[in-house]
C-alpha positions as CSV (number, residue, x, y, z in Angstrom):
1,M,-16.3,-33.7,-22.0
2,S,-12.9,-32.3,-23.8
3,E,-14.6,-29.0,-24.4
4,N,-14.7,-28.9,-20.6
5,K,-10.7,-29.4,-20.6
6,S,-9.8,-27.7,-23.3
7,S,-12.3,-24.3,-21.5
8,D,-10.5,-25.4,-18.0
9,R,-6.8,-25.1,-19.5
10,R,-7.7,-22.0,-21.6
11,T,-8.8,-20.2,-18.1
12,L,-5.8,-21.7,-16.4
13,K,-3.3,-20.1,-19.0
14,T,-5.2,-17.1,-19.0
15,Q,-5.0,-16.5,-15.4
16,K,-1.6,-17.8,-15.5
17,A,-0.9,-14.9,-18.0
18,I,-2.5,-12.2,-15.8
19,R,-0.3,-13.1,-12.4
20,Q,2.7,-13.3,-14.4
21,A,1.6,-9.5,-15.7
22,L,1.1,-8.3,-12.6
23,A,4.3,-9.9,-11.0
24,E,6.1,-8.2,-13.6
25,L,4.8,-4.9,-13.5
26,L,5.3,-5.2,-8.9
27,Q,9.1,-5.5,-10.4
28,E,8.5,-2.1,-11.9
29,K,5.8,0.0,-9.5
30,E,4.0,-0.4,-6.4
31,L,0.6,-2.4,-6.5
32,R,-1.4,1.1,-6.0
33,K,0.0,2.5,-9.1
34,I,-0.5,-0.7,-11.3
35,T,-3.8,-0.3,-13.8
36,V,-5.5,-2.7,-15.2
37,Q,-4.8,-1.7,-18.6
38,E,-1.5,-2.6,-18.0
39,I,-2.3,-5.5,-16.9
40,V,-4.5,-6.6,-20.0
41,D,-1.6,-5.4,-22.4
42,K,1.0,-7.5,-20.6
43,A,-0.9,-10.3,-20.8
44,D,-2.4,-9.9,-24.2
45,I,-6.0,-10.2,-23.4
46,S,-8.9,-7.9,-23.4
47,R,-10.3,-5.9,-20.3
48,V,-13.7,-8.1,-20.6
49,T,-11.2,-11.4,-19.9
50,F,-9.7,-9.5,-16.8
51,Y,-13.0,-8.4,-15.6
52,K,-14.4,-12.2,-16.1
53,Y,-11.9,-13.3,-13.3
54,Y,-11.2,-10.4,-11.1
55,L,-12.8,-7.1,-9.7
56,D,-9.6,-4.9,-9.9
57,V,-5.9,-5.2,-9.4
58,Y,-6.7,-5.7,-5.6
59,D,-8.7,-8.6,-5.7
60,L,-6.2,-10.2,-8.5
61,Y,-3.6,-9.9,-5.5
62,D,-5.8,-10.8,-2.8
63,K,-6.9,-14.0,-4.5
64,I,-3.1,-14.9,-5.0
65,E,-2.2,-13.8,-1.3
66,N,-5.3,-16.3,-0.3
67,E,-4.7,-18.8,-2.3
68,M,-0.8,-19.0,-1.7
69,L,-1.7,-19.0,2.3
70,I,-4.3,-21.9,1.9
71,N,-1.5,-23.8,0.4
72,M,1.1,-23.0,2.5
73,G,-1.2,-23.8,5.3
74,L,-1.8,-27.2,3.9
75,I,2.0,-28.1,3.6
76,V,2.6,-26.5,7.2
77,L,-0.2,-29.0,8.5
78,Q,2.0,-31.7,7.4
79,L,4.9,-31.0,9.3
80,S,4.0,-33.0,12.3
81,D,3.5,-35.8,9.5
82,N,7.4,-35.6,7.9
83,S,10.5,-35.5,8.8
84,I,12.1,-31.8,8.8
85,D,13.9,-32.4,5.7
86,E,10.9,-33.4,3.9
87,F,9.0,-30.6,5.0
88,F,11.6,-28.3,3.8
89,N,11.9,-30.1,0.6
90,K,8.2,-29.7,0.2
91,L,8.0,-26.1,1.1
92,I,11.2,-25.1,-1.4
93,S,9.4,-26.9,-4.0
94,Y,5.9,-25.2,-3.6
95,I,8.2,-22.0,-3.5
96,Y,9.9,-22.9,-6.4
97,D,7.0,-23.9,-8.6
98,N,5.4,-20.6,-7.7
99,R,8.4,-18.7,-8.4
100,V,6.4,-15.9,-9.9
101,T,3.8,-15.7,-7.0
102,F,6.8,-15.7,-4.7
103,T,8.8,-12.9,-6.5
104,M,5.8,-10.7,-6.1
105,I,5.5,-11.2,-2.1
106,F,9.1,-10.6,-1.8
107,G,9.4,-7.8,-4.3
108,T,10.2,-3.9,-3.3
109,N,7.1,-2.9,-4.1
110,I,4.7,-4.5,-1.8
111,T,3.3,-3.4,0.8
112,S,1.0,-6.6,1.8
113,N,1.7,-7.8,5.7
114,L,1.8,-11.2,3.5
115,K,5.4,-12.0,4.7
116,D,3.9,-11.4,8.1
117,K,0.9,-13.8,7.7
118,L,3.7,-15.9,6.9
119,S,5.8,-16.1,9.3
120,K,2.9,-16.2,12.1
121,L,1.5,-19.6,10.0
122,I,5.0,-21.0,10.4
123,E,5.6,-19.8,13.7
124,G,2.6,-21.1,15.3
125,T,2.9,-24.7,13.7
126,F,6.5,-24.9,15.1
127,R,5.1,-24.0,18.7
128,K,2.3,-26.5,18.7
129,I,4.4,-29.2,17.3
130,Y,7.1,-28.6,19.4
131,S,5.2,-27.9,22.7
132,E,3.7,-31.3,22.4
133,K,6.9,-32.9,21.2
134,L,8.7,-32.0,24.1
135,G,6.2,-31.4,26.4
136,V,6.4,-27.7,26.9
137,A,3.5,-25.1,27.4
138,I,3.0,-23.3,24.1
139,E,3.1,-20.1,26.0
140,N,6.4,-20.5,27.2
141,Q,8.2,-17.9,26.4
142,E,11.6,-19.6,25.4
143,L,9.8,-21.7,22.8
144,I,8.0,-18.7,21.5
145,Y,11.3,-16.8,21.1
146,I,13.1,-19.6,19.5
147,C,10.0,-20.4,16.9
148,C,9.8,-17.0,16.1
149,Y,13.4,-17.6,15.1
150,R,13.1,-20.7,13.3
151,S,10.1,-19.2,11.4
152,N,12.1,-15.5,10.3
153,G,15.1,-17.2,9.9
154,F,13.6,-19.7,7.2
155,L,11.6,-16.5,5.6
156,A,14.8,-14.7,5.7
157,V,16.7,-17.4,3.2
158,I,13.5,-17.7,1.4
159,E,13.7,-14.0,1.0
160,R,17.2,-14.2,-0.1
161,W,16.9,-16.6,-2.7
162,V,14.0,-15.2,-4.4
163,Q,15.6,-12.0,-4.8
164,G,18.4,-14.0,-6.4
165,G,16.4,-14.9,-8.8
166,F,16.1,-19.0,-7.4
167,R,20.1,-18.8,-8.8
168,E,20.9,-21.8,-6.1
169,P,19.1,-25.4,-6.5
170,C,16.2,-26.2,-4.7
171,N,18.1,-29.3,-2.6
172,N,21.1,-26.5,-1.6
173,I,18.6,-24.4,-0.1
174,T,16.4,-27.4,1.3
175,K,20.0,-28.9,2.8
176,T,21.1,-25.3,4.4
177,I,17.6,-24.6,6.1
178,S,17.1,-28.3,7.2
179,E,20.8,-28.4,8.5
180,L,20.4,-24.5,10.4
181,D,16.9,-25.8,12.1
182,K,18.0,-29.0,13.3
183,N,20.3,-27.1,15.1
184,I,17.8,-24.8,16.6
185,E,15.6,-27.6,17.4
186,Q,18.7,-29.6,19.0
187,Y,19.6,-26.5,20.9
188,F,16.1,-25.9,22.5
189,S,15.1,-29.8,23.0
190,D,18.8,-30.3,24.9
191,K,17.7,-27.1,27.1
192,I,14.4,-28.8,28.1
193,K,16.2,-31.6,29.3
194,K,18.6,-29.7,31.3
195,S,15.8,-27.8,33.2
196,K,13.5,-31.0,34.0
């Protein structure tokens, strides 16, 4: 039993080193120019170890991206169960705890459309929740624009925070985003009430 735990810890440590190596290399060059050899050299592992977990550099990146989207999706699904402050606190904490991954995502050498996927995930959740909450059709154009604005505004703040090296404390980022978002929500809510 303790041998399995030790093996699991080694696996996690190795995968973390591989991901860290990829993140560091992505700060220097585009994904398509990174080789497995560069990753294994930086992670201080053998090629055999790399291939035990991943097919190639793209498989590594895809697995990181898919895992992150699943985890973000689970957090976003909890939005209706939490206040906006709690929701953004969970999201910001997740991003901070996964700094390596998010540094990669918001890096200048990524050509993936992951930011678009994140935006659509958050926007879609906002649309669903606020159409139900305010009794507005999910296809309502104003709702679509507001949710698009909220989602992209959130990601713009996150991108600036990530590219700034996470210098601001998490609670400052959460507070800023929550306050901005509450104003948007209030604006739309007031507008809907006036139109009824």
